C-alpha positions, 0 to 999 in steps of 0.5 A: 911240485905235490902229486895229485890224482891227474899225476898217475899218468906223467910219467907215459905223457898222457898227464894234462896239466895244471894250469892253476898250479903255478899260478899265484892263487895255486890250485884250489884242488890240491891232490883231489885234482885232476890235473897234473902238478908235477914240472912240466917243459915248455914243449909239451904244454901247449898254450891256452888261447888268448881267451882262455888265458883271460878269463884265467886273470880274471878268476884269478883276479876274482879269488884273490879278491875273494881270499884279501876280503875274507882275511880281511873279515878274519881280523876286524873279527879276531880284533873283536870289531864289528865289519862293517855291511857293504854294499853290493 
């Protein structure tokens, strides 16, 4: 893993694992994250509740969709074509 602000307490075992770091989306805060990005063993990690897991899954989906739209917009602007307006 990579070091983050939250990784400073890793040696003492008082850190809290970043739930986003190993996700498909990844942690958007990077080294500025207050949670630990270093490897944690399963026995030392508590599993988030079902409600939190569902909330994280929705958040990951929203971030992935946002990144896909940004990539599509960047591709459209670099090819010289104008993106079509979206009705929401």
